[in-house]
C-alpha positions as CSV (number, residue, x, y, z in Angstrom):
1,M,-165.8,139.1,136.2
2,K,-162.3,138.4,135.0
3,E,-162.7,134.7,135.7
4,L,-165.9,134.6,133.7
5,E,-164.2,136.3,130.8
6,K,-161.4,133.8,130.9
7,T,-163.9,130.9,131.0
8,K,-165.7,132.3,128.0
9,R,-162.5,132.7,126.0
10,I,-161.5,129.1,126.8
11,S,-164.9,127.7,125.8
12,I,-164.9,129.7,122.5
13,A,-161.4,128.4,121.7
14,A,-162.5,124.9,122.4
15,V,-165.6,125.2,120.2
16,L,-163.4,126.7,117.4
17,S,-160.9,123.8,117.7
18,I,-163.7,121.2,117.5
19,L,-165.2,123.0,114.4
20,L,-161.8,123.0,112.7
21,L,-161.4,119.3,113.4
22,V,-164.8,118.4,112.1
23,V,-164.2,120.5,108.9
24,G,-160.8,118.8,108.4
25,L,-162.4,115.3,108.8
26,L,-165.2,116.2,106.3
27,N,-162.8,117.5,103.7
28,Y,-160.3,114.5,104.1
29,K,-159.8,112.6,100.9
30,R,-158.1,109.3,100.7
31,P,-155.0,109.5,98.4
32,L,-155.7,108.4,94.9
33,Y,-152.6,106.2,94.7
34,L,-151.2,104.1,97.5
35,Y,-148.0,102.0,97.1
36,S,-148.6,98.3,97.6
37,Q,-144.9,97.4,97.5
38,N,-141.9,98.8,99.2
39,S,-138.5,99.6,97.6
40,S,-136.9,96.3,98.7
41,S,-139.6,94.1,97.2
42,T,-139.4,96.2,94.0
43,L,-135.6,95.7,93.9
44,D,-136.2,91.9,94.3
45,T,-138.4,92.0,91.3
46,L,-135.8,93.8,89.2
47,L,-133.2,91.3,90.1
48,K,-135.2,88.6,88.4
49,T,-135.5,88.4,84.6
50,D,-139.0,87.0,84.3
51,Y,-140.4,90.5,83.8
52,L,-138.8,90.7,80.3
53,V,-140.5,89.4,77.2
54,P,-138.8,89.0,73.9
55,P,-140.7,90.2,70.7
56,A,-141.1,86.6,69.5
57,E,-143.6,85.9,72.4
58,V,-145.8,89.0,71.8
59,G,-148.2,87.3,69.5
60,T,-149.3,84.7,72.0
61,G,-152.5,86.6,72.9
62,Q,-151.8,86.9,76.6
63,F,-150.5,90.5,76.5
64,V,-152.0,93.9,76.2
65,L,-149.4,96.1,74.4
66,V,-149.0,99.5,76.1
67,D,-146.9,102.0,74.1
68,I,-145.4,104.5,76.6
69,R,-144.0,106.8,74.0
70,S,-145.4,110.2,73.1
71,S,-148.5,110.5,71.0
72,F,-146.4,111.9,68.1
73,E,-144.2,108.8,68.1
74,Y,-147.3,106.6,68.5
75,D,-149.1,108.2,65.5
76,K,-145.9,107.9,63.4
77,G,-145.8,104.2,63.9
78,H,-146.7,101.6,66.6
79,L,-147.1,97.9,67.1
80,P,-150.5,96.3,66.1
81,D,-153.3,96.6,68.7
82,A,-151.1,98.7,71.0
83,I,-152.7,101.4,73.2
84,N,-150.9,104.6,73.9
85,V,-150.3,105.7,77.5
86,Y,-147.6,108.4,77.6
87,A,-145.3,107.6,80.5
88,P,-145.6,111.1,82.2
89,E,-149.4,110.8,82.1
90,L,-149.4,107.2,83.4
91,L,-150.9,108.3,86.8
92,S,-153.7,110.4,85.4
93,E,-157.1,109.1,86.7
94,E,-158.3,108.2,83.2
95,N,-155.2,106.2,82.3
96,S,-154.9,104.4,85.7
97,D,-158.5,103.4,85.6
98,M,-158.1,102.0,82.1
99,L,-154.9,100.1,83.0
100,L,-156.7,98.6,86.0
101,E,-159.6,97.4,83.9
102,L,-157.2,95.9,81.3
103,S,-155.3,94.1,84.0
104,K,-158.5,92.6,85.5
105,G,-159.2,90.8,82.3
106,G,-156.5,88.2,83.0
107,K,-154.0,89.6,80.6
108,T,-150.5,91.0,81.3
109,L,-149.7,94.6,80.5
110,L,-146.6,94.6,78.2
111,L,-144.9,98.0,78.2
112,Y,-142.6,99.1,75.4
113,G,-140.8,102.2,74.3
114,N,-137.8,103.0,72.1
115,D,-135.8,100.6,74.3
116,P,-136.3,98.5,77.5
117,D,-134.7,101.3,79.6
118,E,-137.4,103.8,78.6
119,A,-140.1,101.4,79.8
120,L,-138.4,100.6,83.1
121,P,-139.6,103.6,85.2
122,A,-143.2,103.0,84.1
123,F,-142.9,99.3,85.0
124,M,-141.6,100.2,88.4
125,M,-144.4,102.6,89.1
126,L,-147.1,100.2,88.1
127,S,-145.4,97.4,90.2
128,Q,-145.3,99.6,93.3
129,L,-148.9,100.7,92.8
130,G,-150.1,97.1,92.4
131,I,-151.4,97.6,88.8
132,G,-150.7,94.6,86.7
133,P,-149.2,92.1,86.3
134,A,-146.9,94.2,84.0
135,K,-143.8,93.3,82.0
136,I,-141.4,95.0,79.6
137,M,-140.8,94.1,76.0
138,E,-137.1,93.3,75.5
139,A,-136.9,95.1,72.2
140,R,-135.6,98.3,70.6
141,N,-138.0,100.2,68.3
142,Y,-136.8,102.7,65.7
143,F,-137.9,104.2,62.4
144,E,-136.3,103.4,59.1
145,K,-137.7,105.2,56.1
146,D,-140.8,106.2,58.2
147,E,-141.4,102.5,59.1
148,L,-141.3,101.2,62.6
149,K,-138.7,98.5,63.1
150,T,-138.6,96.2,66.2
151,V,-135.5,94.2,67.0
152,Y,-134.6,92.0,70.0
153,A,-132.5,94.0,72.5
154,P,-131.5,91.7,75.3
155,V,-131.1,93.2,78.8
156,E,-128.0,92.1,80.7
157,A,-129.1,89.5,83.2
158,D,-127.6,88.6,86.6
159,P,-125.7,91.9,87.2
160,P,-122.7,91.4,89.5
161,A,-123.3,92.1,93.1
162,V,-121.8,95.3,94.3
163,K,-120.4,93.8,97.5
164,E,-118.7,91.0,95.5
165,Y,-117.3,93.5,93.0
166,I,-115.8,95.6,95.8
167,E,-114.2,92.6,97.5
168,A,-112.7,91.4,94.3
169,S,-111.3,94.9,93.6
170,A,-109.8,95.0,97.1
171,K,-108.1,91.6,96.6
172,K,-106.8,92.6,93.3
173,A,-105.4,95.9,94.7
174,A,-103.7,94.0,97.6
175,Q,-102.0,91.5,95.2
176,Q,-100.5,94.2,93.0
177,P,-97.0,95.3,94.2
178,K,-96.8,98.8,95.5
179,V,-94.7,101.2,93.5
180,T,-92.6,103.6,95.5
181,V,-91.9,106.9,93.9
182,Q,-88.6,108.5,94.8
183,K,-88.8,112.2,95.3
184,S,-86.1,114.2,93.6
185,P,-84.3,116.7,95.9
186,P,-85.4,120.3,95.4
187,P,-83.2,122.3,93.0
188,K,-80.5,124.3,94.6
189,K,-80.7,128.1,94.4
190,V,-77.9,129.6,92.4
191,I,-76.9,133.1,93.6
192,P,-75.1,134.9,90.9
193,A,-71.8,136.5,92.0
194,K,-71.6,140.3,91.8
195,K,-68.9,141.6,89.4
196,K,-66.5,144.0,90.9
197,K,-66.1,147.3,89.1
198,K,-62.7,148.1,87.8
199,K,-61.0,151.1,89.4
200,M,-59.8,153.8,87.1
201,P,-56.0,154.4,87.4
202,E,-55.0,157.4,89.4
203,G,-52.7,160.1,88.0
204,G,-51.6,160.6,84.5
205,C,-48.8,161.7,82.2
């Protein structure tokens, strides 16, 4: 009897395990966003300067302007024909579908914010997700008397390699003469001498 009870328990546990596995497979959903590039390939892209577009090239008709600022800033003033996709809401289903459709039209997504640095995280995200091609407008946008002004703001190209910088710093440090600092001897302790009390003369007149 005990062996039959054990067998029943094992069979029930097996059936429950299979049911849980089936339920898990039925409820499995593929992740909405999958990275198409790794970090090294993204860094290789950032080391190049062909992802930057100066404002003078915007009117060529090959770009879709994407304003990644807030809706308040967008409503206050934006570039002509620009669409507003707030950077924190970039990965919402509605925005990602729209950007995918726009990129399929053969045009390049040109991101801009208050400056190129503000558009950089959104550019990296789209690049890693394979949405694009995307580029960054090399410009600074600011308001002057409630009017949007756009000026060319070049991004420093060819940043110095970290390894080369460290090696140059080490060579420079080795060439400089070492300065030896002489330590002064510790101050001597002065022990004050105790004054002897004068003895009163003995006897008297």
